[in-house]
C-alpha positions as CSV (number, residue, x, y, z in Angstrom):
1,M,68.1,125.6,125.1
2,T,66.5,124.2,122.1
3,R,68.4,122.0,119.7
4,T,68.2,124.7,116.9
5,L,69.4,127.4,119.2
6,R,72.4,125.3,120.4
7,L,73.3,124.6,116.7
8,L,73.1,128.3,115.9
9,V,75.3,129.2,118.9
10,A,77.8,126.5,117.8
11,V,77.9,127.7,114.2
12,T,78.3,131.3,115.3
13,A,81.1,130.4,117.7
14,C,82.9,128.4,115.0
15,G,82.6,131.4,112.7
16,V,84.0,133.8,115.3
17,L,86.8,131.5,116.3
18,G,87.7,130.8,112.7
19,A,87.7,134.5,111.9
20,S,90.1,135.2,114.7
21,A,92.5,132.5,113.9
22,P,95.9,133.8,112.8
23,A,96.4,133.8,109.1
24,E,99.2,131.6,107.7
25,A,102.1,133.6,106.4
26,D,102.3,134.1,102.6
27,L,105.2,133.1,100.3
28,A,107.1,135.9,98.7
29,K,105.6,136.7,95.3
30,W,107.3,134.4,92.9
31,D,109.8,136.1,90.6
32,Q,111.4,133.5,88.4
33,T,114.3,135.7,87.4
34,K,115.1,136.8,91.0
35,V,114.8,133.2,92.4
36,A,117.0,131.8,89.6
37,D,119.6,134.5,90.3
38,L,119.5,133.7,94.0
39,A,119.9,130.0,93.2
40,K,122.9,130.8,90.9
41,Q,124.4,132.8,93.7
42,L,123.8,129.9,96.1
43,A,125.4,127.4,93.7
44,D,128.5,129.6,93.4
45,A,128.6,130.1,97.2
46,T,128.3,126.4,98.0
47,Q,131.0,125.7,95.4
48,A,133.3,128.2,97.1
49,L,132.4,126.7,100.5
50,N,133.2,123.2,99.3
51,D,136.5,124.2,97.7
52,T,137.6,126.1,100.9
53,F,136.5,123.3,103.2
54,Y,138.6,120.8,101.2
55,K,141.7,123.1,101.5
56,Q,141.2,123.1,105.3
57,P,143.6,120.6,107.0
58,P,141.6,117.6,108.3
59,P,141.9,116.7,112.0
60,G,144.3,113.9,112.8
61,A,143.1,110.3,112.3
62,G,142.9,109.6,116.0
63,S,141.1,112.9,116.7
64,M,137.6,112.9,118.0
65,Q,136.8,115.4,115.3
66,S,137.9,113.1,112.5
67,R,134.6,111.3,112.0
68,A,132.5,114.5,112.4
69,Y,134.8,116.2,109.9
70,Q,134.3,113.4,107.3
71,Q,130.5,113.6,107.8
72,L,130.5,117.3,107.4
73,R,132.7,117.1,104.3
74,Q,130.1,114.7,102.8
75,K,127.2,117.0,103.7
76,I,128.9,120.0,102.2
77,R,129.5,118.1,99.0
78,A,125.8,117.0,98.9
79,I,124.7,120.6,99.5
80,R,126.9,121.8,96.6
81,M,125.4,119.3,94.3
82,E,121.8,120.0,95.4
83,A,122.3,123.8,95.1
84,G,123.7,123.2,91.6
85,S,120.7,121.1,90.6
86,L,118.3,123.7,92.0
87,S,120.0,126.5,90.1
88,S,120.0,124.4,86.9
89,S,116.3,123.6,87.2
90,L,115.4,127.3,87.8
91,A,117.6,128.4,84.9
92,K,115.6,126.0,82.6
93,G,112.4,127.8,83.6
94,E,111.1,125.3,86.2
95,G,109.0,127.1,88.8
96,Y,108.0,126.7,92.4
97,E,106.1,123.4,92.2
98,E,108.9,121.7,90.2
99,T,111.8,123.0,92.4
100,L,110.2,122.8,95.9
101,P,111.3,119.2,96.5
102,S,114.9,120.2,95.7
103,Y,114.7,123.2,98.0
104,E,113.3,121.1,100.8
105,S,116.0,118.5,100.3
106,L,118.7,121.2,100.3
107,M,117.4,122.7,103.6
108,E,117.3,119.3,105.3
109,M,121.0,118.9,104.3
110,V,121.8,122.4,105.5
111,R,120.2,121.8,108.9
112,A,122.1,118.5,109.3
113,A,125.4,120.2,108.3
114,R,124.9,123.0,110.8
115,R,124.5,120.4,113.5
116,D,127.7,118.6,112.4
117,A,129.6,121.9,112.1
118,Q,129.2,122.6,115.8
119,Q,131.5,119.6,116.4
120,V,134.3,120.5,113.9
121,F,136.9,123.2,114.1
122,S,136.7,125.4,111.0
123,T,139.1,128.0,109.8
124,A,138.1,131.6,109.4
125,D,137.9,131.3,105.6
126,V,135.5,128.3,105.9
127,Q,133.4,130.3,108.3
128,Q,133.3,133.2,105.9
129,K,132.2,131.0,103.0
130,A,129.5,129.4,105.2
131,T,128.2,132.9,106.1
132,A,128.0,133.7,102.4
133,V,125.9,130.6,101.8
134,R,123.7,131.4,104.8
135,V,123.1,135.0,103.5
136,V,121.8,133.7,100.1
137,L,119.7,131.0,101.8
138,N,118.0,133.7,103.9
139,Q,117.1,135.6,100.8
140,L,115.9,132.5,98.9
141,S,113.8,130.9,101.7
142,P,110.8,133.3,101.7
143,Y,110.1,132.2,98.1
144,Y,109.7,128.5,99.3
145,D,108.7,128.7,103.0
146,P,106.1,131.1,104.2
147,D,107.3,130.5,107.8
148,A,111.0,130.8,107.0
149,V,113.1,132.0,109.9
150,P,116.4,133.5,108.9
151,L,119.3,131.1,109.7
152,A,121.5,132.5,112.4
153,A,125.3,132.1,112.4
154,A,126.3,128.6,113.5
155,T,127.8,128.5,116.9
156,R,130.3,126.1,118.3
C-alpha cells in the first residue's frame, strides 16, 4: 500500500470512528429564574434538615456512632451554608459560570455526607428532610452536570 493510500485510509477511519463516538450529554437549557428558584428551595430544605438534625438526640459519648454523628453534623452545617451561598448568588443574577464552583463544592459535601449518614442512626423526620433535599438536588443537577445521575435514597 502506498504511503498516500495508507494516510487516506487512516484519515477515513478516524472520521468514521469519530462520527460514531457517543455524543456527550447536554446540560439542561439554562433558565435563570428556574435555577434560582430551585436553589432557594434547596437552601430552605437544607435549613430544615439542619434544624431537624440538631433536634435529634446525639448518640452517647462512648457510642461508636458519636464521632460519625459529629462529622455528619458538621457536613450538614456546611451543606446548609453552601446551599445558601448558591441561592444568594443566583438571586443576584450570577449565572452558570459564576455558580458552577459553588454547585461542585456542594455536591462534594453531599456525597461525603451520604457516606457518613450510612453509619449514623437517623430519626424518621431527619430522613424525611434529607429526602426533600435529595429531590431538589435531583431537579437542580441537570443544569450543572450533563451526566447527572439522580441521587438514590441513602441506605444504611
